[in-house]
Structure formats: structure tokens, C-alpha cells
Steps between C-alpha positions, in 0.01 A plus 500: 500500500644834393565752772324828439746787468402800711598835354595736779385859483567796725245719673568782253461257206153405620399863552622594151310210342186583697521867403545412132204261509266751663596783267483287186168335591327761712424257781666267751598146401225245559706314761849469640524157338412628153725806538795287610445241229485763224825651623690172521542458875335289768233668711699405811753763388226763521401391850858536623440875491126571487181338621283657229493768232361737761799442728729568203333837443521590870870414493553708185382821665689432825814434298456833322502666841813314612685568176414871513628521857820312410567744216457795736719353772788465255515879475713663774283813479185306598631436852525876556140571402230589749188285524289693250790511252547124533132438437506731198808324359324167550194616306707621205707179495199270534300665224800513269519123538123471464515689171757252369248222574182698440317256271514213749415721799201654325386151399516374860321803642225495236471121463142378498368855494513506879663841527562596861433144617835407351669719762506183711787392274706770674454334841860379532635829366285686754647302790853584387414863432340564840810375682720717278289815532476472878878456522596801286237763579576724795222542755371859507449496877757353737294335771636336811228237485597188301141427403453853364817470294385165363163646400675792330723263305204290392300805391794633298562168325129445421480855366804436283336181369190694395730749330677215318166363378396843372827527306456146369149582374621825343785316324259235369287773341787727388517549124770768493827435307743312721236515778644838589178608670543217751834656596324832556228329703761331720675832566179683587362212705817471706515877553137518607518205741829624648355844560183353648687279747801713583417861410123522439473785243216473249688621192641159407164329549338763278773450236447123504123538480529742209726256312266203555195705400671614181603144405169333582233754423622713212517408133 
């Protein structure tokens, strides 16, 4: 009896093949078995890394976060940034990478016509992001109470997550050349949130609101 030869594939190989399949066919493969068979490897190779196509997509977004952070940490200047500057640098780096993989990301976020329901695919990314945001953002009020400091940190990180989602949505809908308007939105969003938390003037919030109104409600 002939021994079946198992072709080994890496995690990135599987992701690339899955991405190609989805973009070429407009839908997920029918099953892990069929997907593996069509790509010449045993389905056990898939299960070494992922439990399902959903887990692959969750991993994809979390890996984008980790790669963006690794890129930033290789820059000596990044270590000298304040919390808001670090968060801003992260946004620009993340969405630069997202743009390089835009077709697959848009597919995953719009798959099945579920719209916002597909935000659940960002669950693993969200967990990573919240830890990061809480670590880098300075607390506006130095409280002696540990519980108060913890609540401040949680509020800041959750607020940053909502900001990230708003940028993500804007980027998904951006039709400007090179997605340059997303860059503007990031700058204004960061300025407005920083002022609100640390300085509290209304000028930046008004500037952000004016920009969003112009982009969404004018022809």
C-alpha cells in the first residue's frame, strides 16, 4: 500500500491561498477539506494552524496589529514619542499596511453583506489593541487610588478603540487617490481626541466635525 505524501505548507502559505480563493471566487471555500484538496495539501496541515476559516480571519487581523507594532518598534524615534504620538504612528502604519491588502480586507468586512456584523472578525485585534492603548496613553488625571487609575486606563483604551473603528470605517469608504483623505481624518481625529482628553478646547472637535460633514454630506 502506497504511503500518502503530505505536502507541508506554512501558515502564510495557507493565508495566501485562502485570500486568493476568496478574491477570485467571491466567497469562502465550501469546506476545509475541499480547500486543502484543491491546493494540494492534507487538511491536517490546515488544522495545525487554524480551527476554521473564521479563526484564520481573526488571526489575519491580529497579525496585522502585531506586524504594525513591530515595524514601529524598529524605529528608534518611536520610543521617544508620547502616548498620543505613538497611537497616531500606529494608525498610519496599520492603515498603510491595510491599503496594501485592501481587496482582501474589504472582502472580509463585507462578506455575506453583513456590514457591521463582520466587526466580530476584529475580536482578536481588539484584545491586542486595548492592551496596547492602555499601556501607551497617559492618564489625564493622576489619582492615588489604584481602582480610579484602572478605570481611567480602561476608558482611554475603549475610547481609542472606538476611534480606531471610526478610522477603519472611513478608510473602507474612502475613494480619494492614495486614500489621502484617510490620512487627514487620522490627523484631525487624533487632534480632536487629544484636545478633548488632555486640553478640552472645542476648536479641534469643530474642525473634525466640519471635515466629516463635508466628506459625508456634500456632493
